C-alpha positions in Angstrom: -62.0 -56.0 110.7 -59.8 -58.3 112.8 -58.8 -57.7 116.4 -55.2 -57.8 117.5 -54.5 -60.1 120.5 -51.5 -60.0 122.8 -50.1 -63.0 120.9 -49.6 -60.7 118.0 -52.1 -62.5 115.8 -54.7 -60.7 113.8 -58.0 -62.7 113.9 -61.5 -62.2 112.7 -62.9 -64.6 115.3 -62.1 -67.8 117.1 -62.4 -71.1 115.3 -64.0 -73.6 117.6 -66.1 -76.7 116.8 -68.5 -76.0 119.6 -69.2 -73.1 121.9 -67.7 -74.9 125.0 -65.2 -77.7 125.2 -66.2 -81.1 126.6 -64.1 -83.2 129.0 -61.4 -84.9 127.0 -61.3 -82.4 124.1 -58.0 -81.3 122.7 -57.5 -77.6 122.9 -55.2 -75.9 120.3 -53.9 -72.5 121.4 -52.4 -70.4 118.6 -49.1 -68.8 119.6 -46.7 -66.9 117.3 -45.0 -69.5 115.2 -46.5 -72.6 116.8 -49.5 -74.0 118.7 -49.6 -74.9 122.4 -51.9 -77.9 123.3 -53.9 -78.8 126.3 -56.6 -81.2 127.2 -59.9 -80.1 128.7 -60.7 -81.8 132.1 -63.9 -79.9 133.0 -65.0 -76.9 135.1 -63.0 -74.5 133.0 -59.6 -76.4 133.6 -57.1 -77.9 131.3 -54.1 -80.1 131.8 -51.0 -79.4 129.7 -47.3 -79.9 129.5 -45.5 -76.7 130.2 -42.0 -75.4 131.2 -41.2 -75.9 134.9 -42.2 -72.9 137.0 -38.7 -72.5 138.5 -37.7 -70.7 135.2 -38.7 -67.1 135.8 -41.2 -65.8 133.1 -41.4 -69.2 131.4 -45.0 -69.6 130.4 -46.4 -71.9 127.8 -46.2 -69.1 125.3 -42.5 -68.3 125.9 -39.6 -69.2 123.7 -38.1 -70.9 126.8 -40.6 -73.7 126.5 -39.0 -74.6 123.2 -35.5 -74.5 124.7 -36.2 -76.4 127.9 -35.5 -80.2 128.0 -38.0 -80.8 130.9 -41.6 -79.9 131.4 -44.1 -80.2 134.2 -47.7 -81.2 133.9 -50.0 -78.5 135.1 -53.7 -78.1 135.8 -54.7 -74.5 135.1 -57.8 -72.5 134.0 -58.2 -72.6 130.3 -58.5 -68.8 130.3 -55.1 -68.4 132.0 -53.4 -70.8 129.6 -55.0 -69.1 126.6 -54.3 -65.6 127.8 -55.2 -63.2 125.0 -54.6 -65.8 122.3 -57.0 -67.5 120.0 -57.9 -71.2 120.6 -60.1 -73.9 119.2 -61.3 -77.3 120.1 -59.3 -79.6 117.8 -59.8 -83.3 118.0 -58.1 -83.6 114.7 -57.2 -87.3 115.0 -60.7 -88.6 115.8 -61.2 -89.7 112.2 -58.0 -91.8 112.4 -57.9 -93.0 116.0 -60.7 -93.9 118.4 -60.5 -91.7 121.5 -60.1 -93.5 124.8 -63.1 -93.4 127.1 -63.5 -89.9 128.6 -63.1 -91.2 132.2 -59.8 -92.9 131.3 -58.6 -89.7 129.6 -59.5 -87.5 132.6 -58.1 -89.9 135.2 -54.8 -90.4 133.3 -54.5 -86.6 132.9 -55.1 -86.0 136.6 -52.6 -88.7 137.6 -49.9 -86.8 135.6 -50.5 -83.4 137.3 -47.3 -82.1 139.0 -45.0 -84.7 137.3 -41.8 -83.5 135.7 -41.3 -85.0 132.2 -38.6 -85.1 129.5 -39.5 -82.4 126.9 -38.4 -82.4 123.3 -39.9 -80.2 120.6 -39.6 -83.1 118.1 -40.6 -86.1 120.2 -42.1 -85.2 123.5 -43.9 -81.9 123.2 -47.3 -80.6 124.5 -49.1 -82.0 121.5 -47.5 -85.4 121.9 -48.6 -85.3 125.6 -52.3 -84.6 125.0 -52.7 -86.9 121.9 -51.2 -89.7 124.0 -53.8 -89.0 126.7 -56.8 -88.9 124.2 -55.8 -91.7 121.9 -53.2 -93.7 123.7 -50.5 -92.8 121.2 -48.4 -89.6 121.0 -48.6 -87.7 117.7 -47.7 -84.1 116.7 -49.1 -82.8 113.4 -47.0 -79.6 113.7 -43.8 -81.6 114.0 -44.8 -83.8 111.1 -45.6 -80.7 109.0 -42.3 -79.1 110.0 -40.3 -82.3 109.1 -42.1 -82.5 105.7 -41.4 -78.7 105.1 -37.8 -79.1 106.2 -37.4 -82.1 103.9 -38.8 -80.2 101.0 -36.6 -77.2 101.8 -33.5 -79.5 102.0 -34.4 -81.2 98.7 -34.9 -77.9 97.0 -31.6 -76.6 98.4 -29.8 -79.7 97.2 -31.4 -79.4 93.7 -30.3 -75.8 93.6 -26.7 -76.7 94.4 -26.7 -79.5 91.8 -28.3 -77.2 89.2 -25.6 -74.6 89.9 -22.8 -77.2 89.7 -24.2 -78.4 86.3 -24.6 -74.9 85.0 -21.1 -74.0 86.1 -19.7 -77.2 84.5 -21.5 -76.4 81.3 -20.2 -72.8 81.1 -16.6 -74.0 81.8 -16.8 -76.7 79.0 -18.1 -74.2 76.4 
């Protein structure tokens, strides 16, 4: 039977490619309704884009991270960032993009620590941040999936409205 974590997720185990991450690996941390992303820099630490600490109680798992328009790059222990949530090593773009050399990934990540950055759920989120470090180009699969889903939902809604209008017109003409 699964175990309930403080993130509210029921899981039967963690999904990871390997037992331990390697320097430069992307870490996907499963939160309620979204994933938070970090990049592993070694010795148990990750670098990630998170809400600024001046907002009380704003952790990378909080709703405030979605509402904020700025973020700060932090170096923290993976265990602290993960909390009680499930995570996995997820270098999901390796088949599409060649990762930069590990030393470049790590030095770029370390240069960013402490910097405040513009934050946008749709164009400059934590996933964009870490994929830019690993591949040299920012991408966010969860934003792309959301946009496709929103497009499908909008299209279905528009079809429903058109269908209703046609049915109403037909009933009025009969």
